C-alpha positions in Angstrom: 29.8 4.4 -10.2 27.9 7.7 -10.2 24.7 8.2 -8.3 22.5 11.1 -7.3 23.1 12.1 -3.7 19.3 12.7 -3.1 18.4 9.4 -4.7 21.1 7.6 -2.8 19.6 9.0 0.4 16.3 7.5 -0.5 17.8 4.1 -1.2 19.7 4.2 2.1 16.4 5.0 3.8 14.8 1.9 2.3 17.7 -0.5 2.8 19.0 0.5 6.2 15.5 0.4 7.6 15.9 3.7 9.4 13.5 6.6 9.9 13.6 10.0 11.5 10.2 9.2 12.9 11.8 6.7 15.2 14.5 9.0 16.5 15.0 9.7 20.2 16.1 13.2 19.9 16.1 15.9 17.2 18.5 15.0 14.4 19.0 11.4 15.7 18.1 8.4 13.7 17.9 4.9 15.1 17.8 1.5 13.2 14.8 -0.8 13.5 13.0 -3.3 11.5 10.3 -1.8 9.2 10.5 1.6 10.7 8.3 2.8 7.9 5.4 1.4 10.0 5.8 4.5 12.2 4.8 6.8 9.4 1.3 8.2 9.9 -1.4 6.8 7.6 -4.7 8.6 6.7 -5.4 12.3 6.5 -8.0 12.3 9.2 -5.8 10.9 12.0 -2.8 12.8 10.8 -4.6 16.2 10.9 -5.6 15.3 14.5 -2.0 15.2 15.6 -1.8 11.4 15.0 -3.9 10.9 18.1 -6.1 8.2 16.6 -6.0 5.4 19.3 -9.5 6.1 20.5 -10.9 7.3 17.1 -13.5 5.1 15.5 -16.0 4.6 12.7 -13.8 5.0 9.7 -11.3 2.9 7.6 -8.4 5.0 9.1 -8.8 3.1 12.4 -7.2 0.0 10.9 -3.8 1.8 11.0 -4.2 3.2 14.6 -6.4 0.9 16.6 -8.3 -1.9 14.7 -11.0 -1.9 17.4 -12.3 1.4 16.0 -13.4 -0.4 12.9 -16.1 -2.2 14.9 -18.3 0.9 15.0 -18.3 1.5 11.2 -21.9 2.2 10.3 -21.4 1.1 6.7 -18.9 -0.7 4.4 -16.2 1.6 3.0 -13.5 1.7 0.4 -10.6 4.0 1.1 -7.5 5.3 -0.7 -4.8 7.1 1.4 -1.9 8.9 -0.2 1.0 10.8 1.4 3.9 12.6 -0.2 6.7 12.7 2.5 10.3 13.9 2.4 11.6 10.5 1.4 8.8 8.7 -0.4 5.3 8.4 -1.9 3.0 6.3 0.2 -0.3 4.8 -1.0 -2.8 2.5 0.7 -5.8 0.8 -1.0 -8.3 -0.7 1.4 -11.8 -2.0 1.7 -13.9 -3.0 4.7 -17.3 -4.9 5.0 -19.4 -4.0 7.9 -22.1 -6.3 9.3 -24.2 -5.7 12.5 -24.0 -9.4 13.2 -20.6 -10.6 12.1 -18.5 -7.4 12.7 -16.1 -5.8 10.3 -13.6 -7.5 8.1 -11.3 -5.9 5.6 -8.1 -5.9 3.6 -5.5 -3.2 3.0 -2.4 -2.9 0.7 0.3 -0.4 1.7 3.2 0.7 -0.6 6.0 3.0 0.3 7.9 4.0 -2.8 11.3 5.6 -2.5 11.6 6.1 -6.3 14.1 4.5 -8.7 17.7 5.3 -9.4 19.8 4.5 -12.6 23.1 2.9 -12.0 25.8 4.5 -14.3 29.3 2.8 -14.3 31.2 6.0 -15.0 31.2 9.4 -16.7 29.7 9.5 -20.2 28.6 6.0 -19.9 25.0 4.8 -20.4 23.0 3.3 -17.5 23.4 -0.4 -16.9 20.5 -0.9 -14.5 17.9 0.5 -12.2 17.3 -0.1 -8.5 13.9 0.4 -6.9 13.6 0.2 -3.1 10.1 -0.4 -1.8 8.3 -1.2 1.5 5.2 -3.3 1.3 2.6 -4.2 3.9 -0.5 -6.3 3.5 -3.1 -6.0 6.3 -6.1 -8.2 7.1 -8.4 -6.8 9.8 -11.3 -8.0 11.9 -13.2 -6.0 14.5 -16.4 -6.6 16.5 -18.4 -5.2 19.5 -18.4 -7.6 22.4 -21.1 -5.4 24.2 -22.7 -2.1 23.8 -19.6 -0.4 25.1 -16.6 -2.7 24.4 -15.0 -3.3 21.0 -12.0 -5.3 20.0 -10.0 -5.6 16.8 -7.0 -7.3 15.4 -4.7 -6.9 12.3 -2.6 -9.6 10.7 0.3 -8.0 8.7 2.6 -9.3 6.1 5.6 -6.9 6.0 8.2 -6.8 3.2 11.2 -4.7 2.4 12.4 -4.9 -1.2 15.3 -3.7 -3.3 14.3 -4.6 -6.8 16.9 -4.5 -9.7 16.4 -4.4 -13.4 19.6 -4.9 -15.6 23.0 -4.8 -14.1 23.0 -3.0 -10.7 26.5 -3.8 -9.7 26.9 -3.9 -5.9 23.2 -3.1 -5.4 21.9 -6.6 -5.7 18.2 -7.5 -5.3 17.2 -8.0 -1.6 13.9 -9.1 -0.2 13.1 -9.3 3.6 9.7 -10.6 4.7 8.2 -10.9 8.2 4.8 -11.1 10.0 3.1 -8.9 12.6 -0.1 -8.1 14.4 -2.0 -5.2 15.9 -4.4 -5.8 18.7 -6.7 -3.1 20.2 -9.6 -2.5 22.5 -12.0 0.5 22.8 -14.5 1.3 25.5 -17.2 3.9 25.2 -20.8 4.5 24.1 -22.2 3.4 20.7 -23.4 7.0 20.1 -20.8 9.4 18.8 -21.0 11.7 21.8 -19.3 11.0 25.0 -15.9 9.8 26.2 -14.2 6.9 24.4 -11.0 5.2 25.6 -8.6 3.1 23.5 -5.6 0.9 24.0 -3.6 -0.8 21.3 -0.5 -3.0 20.9 0.9 -2.0 17.5 3.5 -3.6 15.2 4.3 -6.6 17.3 5.7 -9.5 15.5 8.8 -11.5 14.3 12.2 -9.9 13.6 12.8 -8.7 10.0 15.7 -10.6 8.5 17.3 -9.2 5.3 20.4 -11.5 4.9 21.1 -13.7 8.0 19.7 -14.2 11.5 22.6 -12.2 13.0 21.3 -9.2 11.1 17.6 -9.5 12.0 16.0 -6.4 13.4 12.9 -6.3 15.7 9.8 -4.6 14.5 9.1 -1.1 16.1 6.5 -2.4 18.5 4.5 0.3 20.3 2.0 0.3 23.2 -0.5 3.2 22.9 -3.5 4.5 24.8 -5.8 7.4 24.0 -9.1 9.1 24.8 -11.7 10.8 22.4 -14.3 13.1 24.0 -17.0 14.5 21.8 -19.8 16.9 22.6 -22.7 18.3 20.6 -22.9 22.1 19.9 -26.0 24.2 19.7 -27.8 23.4 16.6 -29.1 26.2 14.4 -32.7 26.1 13.4 -33.1 23.7 10.4 -29.3 23.1 10.3 -27.4 19.9 10.8 -26.0 18.9 14.2 -22.6 20.3 14.9 -20.0 18.9 17.3 -16.6 19.4 18.8 -14.2 16.8 20.1 -10.8 16.5 21.7 -8.4 13.6 21.3 -5.3 12.8 23.3 -3.0 9.8 22.9 0.4 8.6 24.3 2.6 6.0 22.7 5.7 4.2 24.1 8.1 1.6 22.7 7.0 -1.7 24.0 9.0 -3.3 26.7 11.4 -0.3 26.9 11.8 2.7 29.3 8.8 4.8 30.0 9.3 7.7 27.5 6.0 8.1 25.7 5.3 10.5 22.9 2.2 12.8 23.4 -0.3 13.5 20.6 -3.3 15.9 20.8 -5.9 16.8 18.4 -9.2 18.7 18.1 -12.0 18.8 15.5 -15.1 20.9 14.7 -17.8 19.4 12.6 -20.9 20.9 10.9 -23.0 17.8 10.4 -21.5 15.3 8.0 -20.7 18.1 5.5 -17.5 19.9 6.8 -14.9 19.0 9.4 -12.0 21.3 10.5 -9.0 19.6 12.3 -5.9 20.5 14.1 -3.3 18.8 16.2 0.2 18.6 17.6 2.5 15.5 17.8 5.1 15.9 20.5 7.7 13.5 19.2 11.3 13.0 20.1 12.4 13.5 16.6 12.6 16.0 13.7 9.0 15.0 12.7 7.5 16.6 15.8 5.2 19.5 15.1 1.7 20.8 14.4 -0.8 19.6 11.8 -3.8 21.0 10.1 -6.6 19.5 7.9 -10.1 19.4 6.8 -12.7 17.0 5.6 -15.8 17.4 3.3 -18.5 14.9 2.4 -20.4 14.8 -1.0 -23.2 12.3 -0.6 -21.3 9.0 -0.3 -17.9 10.4 -1.1 -15.7 11.8 1.8 -12.4 13.7 1.1 -9.9 14.4 3.9 -6.8 16.5 3.6 -3.9 17.1 6.1 -0.6 19.0 6.2 2.1 18.5 8.8 4.5 21.3 9.7 7.8 20.0 11.2 9.3 22.3 13.8 12.9 21.4 12.8 12.6 22.9 9.3 15.1 20.2 8.0 12.5 18.1 6.3 10.0 18.6 3.5 6.7 18.8 5.1 4.2 15.9 4.0 0.9 16.3 2.5 -1.8 13.6 3.1 -5.0 13.0 1.1 -7.7 10.4 1.8 -10.7 9.4 -0.4 -13.4 7.3 1.2 -16.5 5.8 -0.5 -19.4 4.9 1.8 -21.2 1.8 0.5 
């Protein structure tokens, strides 16, 4: 049976549930249930070195610390897309903001590893096609308990799929489903300026079982903490208010040894019009490295872009794009 080496690598990535993002050292890959959850989501936080634990006020917060949703000033619809070395990732999300009831929203996340035709032998037509996918559905709720304290929670339905059309031979259809939660808190002023602190428990939940209980893998649960410090810059006469901010976050596998990853980011903003961002993710894997990005706002439409530069040079560098509509 003939298969493309590159496509087979993508299929193995989807079925073996492994990810370089979870590695403990450069070049090392470890197994874990739904490791795709460790891939960054959202151009804004990605450009900031993935230091989004204390970030707030945008739809991106749902994938970093759901407590950050509580300070959204308006409802939002967001589309996140990323082209990584192994997959195309897309998120569709929407959040309704109420000053009384808090923020509630839904998101659908698809990680697409592509499709591969199954060919029995040389000069023979394809007999089938396999399509590995990862799917996550997220329901979020966040609210402010006081003028300074916000809390948020995500419920997540997580699914790994290997779909088959036609005769796929040994690559039979596989579906694994599990459930998880994210819980987060943030403490800081309601105004954008000042120091904001965030703590989040991410990807906690039941083991992911693909075939039998003996092969069930735990979710890649992480405990993270971060700070976001923003200051106003001198305002030019008649111009919009400018600002600068610095973000720092650490993240550690939950209930494991204390070996946290460090993430740092910085942003310059010219009113709501233009944002310039940069960061660095100090990770124990080949996906460690710097990131750059920018954001622009046209009335009610916000466009964010990010590019990650892996220091290993062994992986294609991902590109992130986010479109948000402020309602």
